[in-house]
Every structure is written in structure tokens, then in C-alpha cells.
C-alpha positions as CSV (number, residue, x, y, z in Angstrom):
1,M,148.1,181.7,-41.8
2,T,152.2,180.7,-43.8
3,L,153.1,178.8,-40.8
4,R,150.5,175.9,-40.8
5,F,151.3,174.9,-43.9
6,K,155.5,174.3,-43.1
7,D,154.8,171.7,-41.0
8,N,154.2,173.6,-37.6
9,I,151.3,173.3,-35.2
10,I,150.8,177.3,-34.1
11,F,150.5,176.0,-29.6
12,K,152.2,173.2,-30.2
13,D,155.5,174.4,-31.8
14,I,155.5,177.8,-32.8
15,S,153.0,180.2,-29.5
16,I,151.7,183.4,-31.1
17,V,150.8,186.6,-29.1
18,G,149.3,189.8,-30.5
19,V,148.7,192.7,-29.3
20,D,145.3,195.0,-29.1
21,N,143.2,192.2,-28.5
22,A,141.9,193.3,-32.4
23,E,138.3,192.7,-33.2
24,F,138.7,189.5,-35.0
25,D,141.5,187.4,-32.9
26,E,138.7,185.6,-31.4
27,F,137.7,184.2,-35.2
28,I,140.6,183.4,-36.6
29,S,141.7,179.6,-36.2
30,P,143.3,179.0,-33.6
31,K,141.9,182.1,-31.9
32,L,144.8,184.7,-31.4
33,T,146.2,184.5,-27.6
34,T,146.6,189.2,-27.2
35,V,147.4,191.5,-24.7
36,A,144.7,194.0,-24.5
37,I,145.6,197.4,-24.5
38,D,143.1,201.0,-23.1
39,Q,143.7,202.6,-26.0
40,V,141.8,205.5,-25.2
41,E,143.1,205.6,-21.7
42,K,146.8,205.2,-23.4
43,G,146.4,208.1,-25.7
44,K,145.2,210.3,-22.3
45,M,148.4,209.5,-20.7
46,A,150.3,210.9,-23.9
47,M,148.3,214.1,-24.3
48,S,148.6,214.4,-20.9
49,N,152.8,213.8,-21.3
50,L,152.9,215.9,-24.4
51,I,151.7,219.0,-22.6
52,D,153.3,218.5,-19.6
53,S,156.6,218.3,-21.9
54,I,155.5,221.8,-23.5
55,E,154.7,223.8,-20.8
56,N,157.5,222.5,-18.2
57,E,160.3,221.7,-20.4
58,I,160.1,217.9,-18.8
59,S,159.1,214.5,-19.5
60,E,158.3,211.6,-17.7
61,D,157.6,207.6,-18.4
62,Y,154.3,205.9,-18.0
63,I,153.2,202.8,-16.9
64,S,150.2,201.6,-18.7
65,D,147.9,198.5,-17.3
66,S,147.4,195.7,-19.8
67,L,145.6,192.9,-19.7
68,L,147.3,189.1,-21.4
69,L,143.9,187.3,-22.9
70,V,145.5,183.7,-23.2
71,R,143.3,182.3,-26.0
72,D,144.4,179.1,-28.2
73,S,147.6,180.2,-30.2
74,V,150.2,179.5,-27.3
75,K,151.1,176.4,-25.5
76,K,150.2,175.5,-22.0
77,L,153.2,175.4,-20.1
């Protein structure tokens, strides 16, 4: 990581958070904190919303569940 070479210490000086809980997040150093999102559920909700908007000419906002997986790339406060 470029940040490591600039005298910054990840989790002490800089916090990094990823999205989607990619498989490699646990295996890089430091382990990447990430937001886990259920992509299948998100896709179902998007498709349902798309069909609804086509058939009824309305569109609704929706909120999907997510989970913050705190690993080693953030400073503990």
C-alpha cells in the first residue's frame, strides 16, 4: 500500500474501510475493515423496484441491511 510508505501507520494515523467484504479483505495486511452488503438481496430489491416503476410509474426508496466488520485497518476510539 502506498500509504504505508509515506510514514503513515494504518489504524494509527489513517483508517481505511472497504465495501462489499471482498474475499481478500481478511488476508491483506492489515486486515481491511469493511461493510458487508448482501448483494443478492440488494439485486432482488433493485429488480423489484425496477419492475414496480415500469408497471406503476412510481419508484420508492429502499434501505438494505449491512454489517460493519471491524478488522485491523481502523483506529479504535
